[in-house]
N, C-alpha and C positions, 0 to 999 in steps of 0.2 A: 650198249653200255658205254658211257663217256670216258674219254682217256683220262688216266690220273695225272694229276700235276707233278711236274718235275721237283723233286725235293733233294736237298743236299744230305749227303750222308751223315754231316756233322750235326744235323738237327735231331734232337732227342725230345720225346714228350716231357713237358715240364709240369709237375703236379700242382705248382703255384701259379702256372700261366694262365693265359685267356683261351678258352675253348669255344669254338664257334661252329655250331651245325645249324645252318640256316637255309631256308628256301622261301623265296618270295616271287610271286608271278604278277607281272603287269601285262597290258596289252602289247607292249613293244619291248619288254625286258623281262629276263628271268634271273634271279639270283640263286645260286646253288653253291654253298660254302660248306666245306668240311675241313677244318684246319685247327691245329693247336699252335699257339704263339707263345713266345718265352715271357717270362715273368721279370724281365730286366732290359734296360737299354731301350731304344728307339726302333719300333717296327714301322716301317713305311709301307703303306699301301698305294701302289704306283700302277699306272696305266692311263690309257687316253680317256677322254671325256666320254662319259656313258658307260664305263666299264664296271661301275658299281662301287666305286671307292666311298663316297659320301654315305650311300645307302648302308654299307657295312658299319661305318661309324654310327649312324643314326640308329641302327639295330642294336648296337652295344649300349648305347645311351638310353634305349627305350623310348626313343622318339619316333621310331618306325617298328611296326609290328609285323615281324616275319613268323614263319613256322620253324620250331626247332628248339635249340639249346643256346644259352649264352651263360657261360660259367667262368668265374675269375677265381682261381684256386679252388677252395672247397665251398665257395659261395655261389649259389645258383641265382641268377637274375631272371632266367626265363627257361622253362622246361614245357613245352607244349603238351608232351605226353601226360604230365601230371597236373596240367592247367595252372602251373605256377608262373606268376608274372609281377615282377617288382617293378613299381613305377619309377620314372626317372629321378625324382626327388629323393627316393630311397636307395638309389645306387650310388656307391661310394667312388664317385668319379669327378674329374674336372673337365670342362669343355670349352675349348676356344675355337670360335667360328672364324669364317674368313673375315667378317667385319667385326671389330671389337665392339662387343655388346655391353657398352658401359652406360650408366645413368648420366645423361647430359646435364641434368640439374644439380648433380652432386660434384663435389671436389674429388681429386684422385684418391686422397686419403679416406673419404666417405664411401667411395666406390669399393675400396679394399676392405674397409671395416664392415660393409654390408654383407660380403660373402663370409667373412669369418664369424660374424654374429649369427648368421643363418644356421651354421652347423653346430656351434657351441661345444667345441672339443677342448680337452685338456691340452695345454701347450699351445693354444691358439696364438697368443701374442708373441711367442718365440717363433712359430712357423710363419707368421706374417713378416717379422723383422728379417728372418732369412730370405723370404720371397723378395722383399724390398731390396735387400743387398745383392742377391744372386741376379736380379734384372737390372740393377743400376738405376732405380727410380727414385732414390731418396730426395733428390732435388726437385722432383716433380709433385710432391705429396700435397702441396698447398695450392697447386695450379688447378683452374677450371678444366674440365675435360675438353671443352670446345677449343681451348688454345693449344692442344696437343697435336703434333704431327702424326701421321698414320703409324709410323714406326713406335713412337712413343705410346700411342693408345694400345698397340698390340702388346707392348711389354707390360703395360699395366693390366691388361686382360689376362695375360698369362700368369702375372704375379698374384692376381685375385684367385685365379684357379688353384694355384699351387698353395696358397695360404689356408685352403680348406682341408689341406692334408689327405688328398684324394689317394686311393690305392692305384689308380690308373688316370692318366692325362690323355685326353682325346683332343687331337689338333686338326681342323678341317682346313687345309690350305691357308694357314695363317698368314701367308705373304702375297696371297693371290691379289688383294686389293692394293697393294703398294707398288709405286714405281721403282725403277731399277735402283736409284740412290737409296731409298728407304729400306729395300730388300738387303742391299749390302750393309746397311747400318744395323739391322736386326739379326742377320745370320750369325754373327759372332756371339750374340746372346744365347741363340738356339743351341750353338755348340756347347757353350758353358753349361746350359741347362741339362744337356745330355750328360756331361762329365760330372756334375756335382749334385744334381737334384736327388738322384736315387729313387726316382719314381718312374715306372714303365711307361712309355708313351706309345700311342697308336696315331700315326701321323699320316695324313692324306696329302700327296702332292702329285703333280704331273710333270715337275721339272726336274731335270737331272742334277742341276746344281744343288737343289736342297737334298736330293737323295744323297749324293756323294758326301755331303758335308754333315749330315746329321744321322744317317741310317746305321743301325747295327744289323738289322735284319730286314729282308725286303720280300714283299709279297706282290708278285705281278699278277694283275687282274685283267681279264678280257671277256667282254660280254657276259659279266656276272659270275665267272668261274675263275678259279686259281690256275694260272698256267705253270708257275714255278714259284718256289719260295725257299728260303735258307739264309744263311749269313750273307751280308752285303757283297763281299768279295767272291763268294761262290756264284751268286745270282748274276753279278755283272760279267763274269768271265763265261757265262752260259751263252753258246752261239745263238740260241733261240731268242734270248733277251736282247743280245746285241742287234740281231736282224730286226727285231720289232721296234727298237728306238732309232733305227736309221743312222743319220749323221752324228747323233749324240752318243753313240756307242763308246764305251771306254771301260776301263777297270780301275779299281783303287788298291794301291798297295800300302801295307802298314810297314812303317820304318821308324828310325829315330834320328834326331839331328846329330850329325858326326863333327861338324866344323863349320867356321865361318871364314870367308875370304873377303875382308873388307875392301881390298884393292879393286876387286871387280865386282863388288856388291853381290856376291853369291853366297849361299850356303849349301853344304854337302849333307846329303842324307843317305844313310845306309838302309838298304832293304834287301833281304834275302842274299846277303853277302856281296851285294854290289852297290856301287855309288851312283847317286843321281844328283845333279846340280840344278838348283832352283834359285829364284831371286832371293836375296838376303832377307832372313827372317829375324825379327826381334824376339827370339825365343832362346832359352838356355840350352847349352849342349846337353845332350841326352834326352830332350823332349821327345815323347812319342807323337808321330804325326802320321797323316794320310797323304798319299801321292795320287793324284788323278791324272790318268794318262788317257788321252782320247785315241780311240782306234785309228782315226784318220791321220793322226800325227806320227804314226809309226811306219818307218820303211825297214825293209829287211836286206841283209847281205849275208853271203856264205862265209866271208872273212872280214876282219875289222878293217875298214877303210883307212887310209892314211891321208894326211892333208885335207881334213873335212872340217867344216865349221860347227858341225853338230857335237855338242859336248856330251850328250847322253847316249852311250853306246854300252849295251849290256848283252851278255850271252845268255842264249836259251836254247831249249829244245823244242821242236815242233811236235805238239801233243796231237793236234787234229786240224783237219781242214773241213770247212763247212760252206754251204751256199750262202749267199747273201740275198738281200731283197731284190737286187738287179743282177741279172747274169753275167755282167761285165766284171763284177767283183766277187771276192770271196772273203770269208772270215777265217782267221788262223788263231789257234789258241797256243800261247807259247808258255811252256813251264821254266820258270827261273829255278828255284829250288822248291820251296812249299807254296809259293804263290805263283799266279798266272797273270798274263797280259793277253788281251785280244787285240789283234791287228787287222786292218782291212786294206787289202792290196787288189790289184787287178788280177783276173784269171791268166791274162797274157803274162804278167810278171811272174806269177807263181809257176807257170809253165817254163818260162825262160830260165828260171833258177833251178828247175827240176826238184821243186820242193816235194817232200814225202813225210809221212808220219816219221818221227824219229830223227829228222834232219837236224843237224847243229847249225844254228843261225845267229847273227848279231841283230839286235833290234836297234834301230837308229831312231831316237825320240826327239822330235822337234821342240816339243814344249811339255812341261810337267807343271801341273798346278799343286800347290801344297796347302794343306788346312791342318789345324790342330786336330789331334786324335780325339 
């Protein structure tokens, strides 16, 4: 019997969500999936190349035929037992590929209209207008597709998918083909899409930056199987997940913007009753935000250091100690109040400090990255 994937206690079956019971065998790969996903927010399929992320997405879209069940709410798209199979063009979804699949001979406006006219739904004009505004592409409508940058092309592709008013949006590494500058250009639009579109998304990526900025729910895949899944904060604070991503391990805290300090170009964020200082943000006081803290950027102390250059020092309780990828280091889960941090320190340091479960510690955080919630 295979081991069951780790699952957060906060996850409950959602009757309107996406149900996947899939098996698919190839000579060098086997997909074995049994999972219920939420009907809201962004679910990120995360894992190394070859773990099955894109295969899952293609099975949901009907582009790949596995054995089992695909159900969105009460709508069954596949049920092998009853031989039910709904072809891709009849599945109520939008799909955004790694490369923006736009018609090169048409203008941006014509590309957008093509998608809307294909589905012919009530409210199509309003949906198209909303998609154009949400993705900020109004100034591109009369441009030729060939003249667009990679980031602009992907924004048009996402808007076209949204304009069809799908019940779910599938995104297969939409930033993978972009350079660093273009990825940074489009990430804020993806964050806005998460906050404002109101359409559940299934998003494939293998980069931590995209995960921490857009995910609400995370599914970690390894060799075609679910290793763990749950709300993003729960999965990222899971030591098994942290060990699997190596140097990219970290956690995300939810907080709100408390104050600005223009003199030093800093902003203060309150999270779990404690204060974190970040580079000054052009956001209103009270804005809900995410703080991304890398495990490698945390040092620990038994008391608050004096005369220290580190600005972010927060109190916590050592909840658990775990092995890391390399025997020289260990992973520590620190509980603040309701939220957790994962820190990576050497085994030698842990021994020298006499750290035990339940120890009261100070986390000294060298760097904190902030994104909108």
